[in-house]
C-alpha positions in Angstrom: -11.3 19.7 14.6 -13.1 18.6 18.1 -16.4 16.9 16.1 -13.9 15.1 14.0 -11.7 14.0 16.8 -15.1 13.0 18.4 -16.6 10.9 15.6 -13.4 8.8 15.2 -12.9 8.2 18.8 -16.3 6.9 18.8 -15.3 4.7 15.7 -12.2 3.7 17.2 -14.1 2.5 19.9 -16.5 0.5 18.2 -13.6 -1.0 16.4 -11.5 -1.8 19.6 -14.8 -3.6 20.9 -15.3 -5.2 17.0 -11.4 -6.4 16.9 -11.3 -7.7 21.0 -14.1 -10.1 20.1 -12.0 -11.7 17.3 -8.7 -11.9 18.6 -7.2 -15.4 19.8 -3.6 -15.5 20.7 -2.0 -16.4 17.1 -4.0 -12.7 15.9 -1.7 -10.2 13.7 -3.4 -6.3 13.6 -2.3 -4.0 11.3 -3.6 -0.7 11.1 -4.0 0.3 7.2 -3.9 3.6 5.6 -3.2 4.4 1.7 -3.5 6.7 -1.4 -2.8 9.8 1.2 -2.0 12.2 -2.1 -0.8 14.7 0.7 1.5 18.2 0.3 3.3 18.5 3.4 2.6 17.7 7.0 0.9 20.8 7.3 -1.4 19.4 4.6 -5.2 18.8 5.6 -5.1 15.1 4.9 -2.0 15.0 7.7 -4.3 16.9 10.1 -6.9 14.3 9.8 -4.3 11.2 9.8 -2.1 12.0 12.3 -4.5 12.0 15.4 -6.4 8.9 14.1 -3.1 7.1 14.5 -2.0 8.6 17.9 -5.5 7.4 18.9 -5.4 3.8 17.5 -2.1 3.6 19.3 -3.5 4.3 22.6 -6.2 2.0 22.2 -6.1 -0.5 19.9 -2.5 -3.5 20.3 -1.0 -4.0 16.9 1.9 -5.7 15.6 2.7 -2.6 13.2 1.2 -0.1 10.5 1.0 -0.4 7.0 1.5 2.6 4.6 0.2 1.4 1.1 2.2 4.1 -1.0 0.8 6.7 -3.1 1.7 9.4 -0.2 1.9 12.2 -2.2 0.3 13.2 -5.3 0.1 15.6 -8.3 3.6 17.2 -7.2 5.2 18.5 -10.2 1.7 18.6 -12.3 0.6 21.4 -10.3 3.7 22.5 -7.6 7.0 22.4 -9.8 9.3 21.4 -6.7 12.9 20.0 -6.6 13.9 16.6 -5.8 15.4 17.7 -2.6 12.4 19.7 -1.4 10.0 16.9 -2.1 12.7 14.4 0.0 12.2 16.8 2.7 8.5 16.9 2.6 8.4 12.9 2.6 10.6 12.6 5.4 8.2 15.1 7.5 5.1 12.8 6.5 7.1 9.7 7.4 8.4 11.0 10.6 5.2 12.0 12.2 3.4 9.2 10.9 6.7 6.9 12.9 6.2 9.5 16.0 2.6 8.7 15.9 2.3 4.7 15.8 5.6 4.4 18.4 5.4 1.2 16.0 7.2 0.0 12.9 5.8 1.5 9.7 5.5 -0.9 6.8 6.0 1.5 3.8 5.1 0.8 0.4 6.0 2.6 -2.4 3.3 3.7 -4.9 3.5 4.9 -8.7 3.7 8.7 -7.2 6.2 7.9 -5.0 9.0 9.4 -6.3 10.7 12.0 -8.6 7.6 14.7 -9.3 5.5 11.9 -8.2 4.9 10.1 -11.1 8.1 8.2 -12.0 9.6 5.8 -9.7 13.6 6.2 -9.1 14.6 3.5 -6.4 17.5 5.8 -5.3 15.2 8.4 -4.8 12.6 6.0 -2.6 15.1 4.4 -0.7 17.2 7.0 0.1 13.9 8.3 2.1 13.2 4.6 3.9 16.6 2.9 4.3 16.7 1.4 7.3 14.4 3.4 8.8 10.9 3.4 10.4 11.4 -0.4 11.4 12.2 -1.5 7.7 15.7 -3.2 8.6 15.3 -6.2 6.9 14.7 -5.1 3.1 16.4 -5.4 0.2 17.1 -1.8 -1.5 18.6 -2.0 -5.2 17.3 -0.6 -8.8 13.7 -2.6 -8.1 13.3 -0.4 -5.0 12.6 -1.7 -1.6 11.2 -5.3 -1.2 11.3 -7.2 2.1 9.3 -9.4 4.3 9.0 -9.6 8.2 7.9 -13.1 9.9 5.6 -13.3 13.0 6.2 -16.3 15.0 3.2 -16.2 17.0 1.0 -16.9 13.9 3.5 -18.9 11.8 2.5 -16.2 9.0 5.0 -14.0 6.5 4.2 -10.4 5.1 5.7 -10.1 2.0 5.7 -6.4 1.0 6.5 -5.6 -2.6 8.0 -2.7 -4.6 6.1 -1.4 -7.7 6.3 0.4 -10.0 10.2 -0.1 -10.7 11.7 2.1 -13.6 11.6 4.8 -15.5 13.0 6.7 -18.9 12.6 9.6 -16.8 15.3 11.7 -19.0 13.3 10.8 -22.3 11.5 12.7 -24.7 8.4 11.4 -23.5 8.8 10.2 -19.9 7.2 6.9 -18.8 7.1 5.2 -15.7 7.9 1.3 -16.2 5.2 -0.6 -14.3 6.8 -4.0 -12.9 8.6 -5.8 -10.5 11.9 -6.1 -12.5 14.0 -9.2 -12.7 16.0 -8.9 -9.4 12.7 -8.8 -7.1 10.8 -11.5 -9.1 13.9 -13.9 -8.6 14.1 -12.3 -4.9 10.3 -13.6 -4.5 10.6 -17.0 -5.8 14.1 -18.2 -4.1 14.0 -16.0 -0.8 10.4 -14.5 -0.2 8.4 -17.5 -1.0 10.9 -20.0 0.3 8.7 -21.0 3.2 6.5 -22.9 5.0 4.4 -19.9 6.4 1.3 -18.9 6.0 2.0 -15.4 3.3 0.1 -12.1 3.1 0.8 -10.1 0.4 1.5 -6.3 0.2 1.9 -4.2 -3.2 0.4 -0.7 -3.8 -1.0 -1.9 -6.8 -3.5 -4.6 -7.3 -2.6 -8.0 -9.4 -5.6 -7.1 -11.8 -5.3 -4.0 -12.0 -5.0 -3.2 -15.8 -5.3 0.7 -17.5 -8.4 0.0 -19.7 -9.0 4.0 -20.7 -7.5 6.7 -23.1 -4.1 5.4 -24.6 -3.4 8.9 -26.7 -4.0 11.9 -24.9 -1.1 13.5 -23.1 -0.3 15.5 -19.7 1.8 17.9 -18.8 4.4 16.3 -16.1 7.5 17.3 -14.0 10.3 15.4 -13.8 11.8 17.0 -11.1 13.7 18.9 -13.0 11.9 19.8 -16.0 8.7 20.1 -17.6 7.8 17.8 -19.9 4.7 15.7 -21.6 3.5 12.3 -20.9 0.6 9.8 -22.3 -1.8 9.4 -19.7 -2.3 6.1 -20.5 1.8 5.4 -19.4 1.7 7.3 -16.5 -2.2 5.1 -15.2 0.6 2.2 -16.6 -0.2 -1.6 -16.1 2.2 -4.3 -14.5 4.4 -5.6 -17.3 5.5 -8.8 -15.8 2.6 -9.4 -14.0 2.1 -13.0 -15.1 5.9 -13.7 -14.6 4.8 -12.7 -10.6 1.4 -15.0 -10.5 3.2 -17.9 -11.8 5.8 -17.7 -8.9 2.9 -17.3 -6.2 1.0 -20.2 -7.5 4.1 -22.5 -7.5 4.0 -21.5 -3.7 0.7 -21.6 -3.6 0.2 -25.4 -5.1 2.7 -26.7 -2.7 0.8 -29.0 0.0 3.0 -27.6 3.4 1.6 -23.6 1.9 -1.1 -21.2 2.3 -1.6 -17.8 0.4 -3.6 -16.0 2.6 -4.3 -12.4 1.2 -2.7 -9.9 -1.0 -3.6 -6.4 0.1 -4.0 -3.3 -2.1 -4.6 0.5 -2.5 -4.3 2.3 -5.5 -8.0 2.3 -6.9 -9.5 4.8 -4.4 -12.1 2.6 -3.8 -13.0 -0.6 -1.6 -12.3 -3.6 -3.6 -12.8 -7.3 -2.9 -12.1 -10.1 -5.3 -12.2 -13.9 -4.4 -9.9 -16.0 -5.6 -9.6 -16.4 -9.9 -13.0 -13.9 -9.6 -14.0 -12.0 -13.4 -15.2 -8.8 -13.3 -16.5 -7.3 -16.1 -14.0 -8.8 -18.2 -10.6 -8.4 -15.9 -9.9 -11.5 -13.5 -7.8 -11.5 -10.3 -5.4 -14.0 -11.6 -4.2 -15.0 -7.6 -5.3 -17.9 -6.1 -6.3 -15.8 -3.2 -8.3 -12.9 -2.1 -7.4 -9.5 -3.0 -8.7 -6.8 -0.7 -8.5 -3.3 -2.0 -8.4 -0.3 0.6 -10.1 3.1 -0.5 -8.0 6.4 -0.5 -7.6 7.0 3.2 -8.7 10.9 3.2 -10.2 11.2 0.2 -14.6 11.3 0.5 -15.6 11.8 -2.9 -16.0 8.1 -3.8 -17.9 6.9 -0.3 -20.4 8.2 1.9 -18.7 10.4 3.9 -19.7 11.1 7.4 -16.3 11.6 9.3 -13.7 12.1 6.8 -11.6 9.5 6.7 -10.8 5.7 5.9 -8.9 3.5 7.5 -8.6 -0.4 7.5 -7.6 -2.4 10.6 -6.7 -6.1 9.4 -6.9 -9.2 11.9 -5.5 -12.0 10.6 -5.9 -15.2 12.9 -5.1 -18.3 11.6 -6.5 -20.8 13.7 -9.7 -19.6 12.3 -8.6 -19.3 9.2 -9.9 -15.5 9.4 -9.0 -12.2 7.9 -10.9 -9.5 9.2 -10.9 -5.9 8.2 -12.4 -3.8 10.5 -13.4 -0.1 9.4 -12.5 3.1 10.8 -14.4 6.3 9.6 -16.2 6.1 6.2 -16.9 2.7 5.0 -17.7 -0.8 5.9 -16.3 -3.9 7.4 -15.3 -7.1 5.5 -14.6 -10.6 6.5 -12.9 -13.4 4.9 -12.7 -17.1 5.0 -9.4 -18.4 4.0 
């Protein structure tokens, strides 16, 4: 662990020096972690994350920490626990993160953040985060927990979306419903994007995501109270109402007094960067802005691991129209001209 802390500290010092040369008076700074797939507070990944957040907090000035979701993973498939136990584990992890950062924490629910960690139950998620961790302005309903935060110094708004939004967890073949839901889409159009501020969208799942794998195979799952079987394709999911969300976002971006900066996501477990309307391997970024995906924070299978952690520091500077993603740990920096 001492060697790990030494390597992390060096990486944070390097990031601090880079940020010093990037920021201006109107800059916003956000450390980002995602896809922990932990099991509890004493899990290896938490032992990596918490000291890093503490060192970042002591060395870098920032506005909030962004947690892009999928905090727990595979519980229910290999550990059958009650929902009360799972909720207690969430709270131990979130409380530790909040204590380590001393700043608001923007928590985004992922597809694993629910009973059995594979089915999104809004009431379950909302009971954990409601009015806590700095999320005091959120809407809490049957679409989950979604909200926006304004930063006047940058004339910018962060729009935090909730996904998935429902499930038929009691059915014979339980299936998460990956969608934003009509309530959240109405809020997105009439409230969140009813602004002349620059907008950065925060979503666990990127808007270009589409499951293209095996549609027929099944997998044992845990609903929070009993073992069942579900289709792998359903668990991997696709966003049913993504086209509606895209049209709402395009309407905002087409206005002459607005600017859509980027969409920041996790979920994919590897770094990815998409230009507006870019197409790769037959899949297109439908948004008129950059989509930036951060790799899973503590997974090391998909990167050449030297340190064992990957955290982005997002620096948005509107006066320069630059969004810089400074990497602490394994991986590379990314620079966007917006």
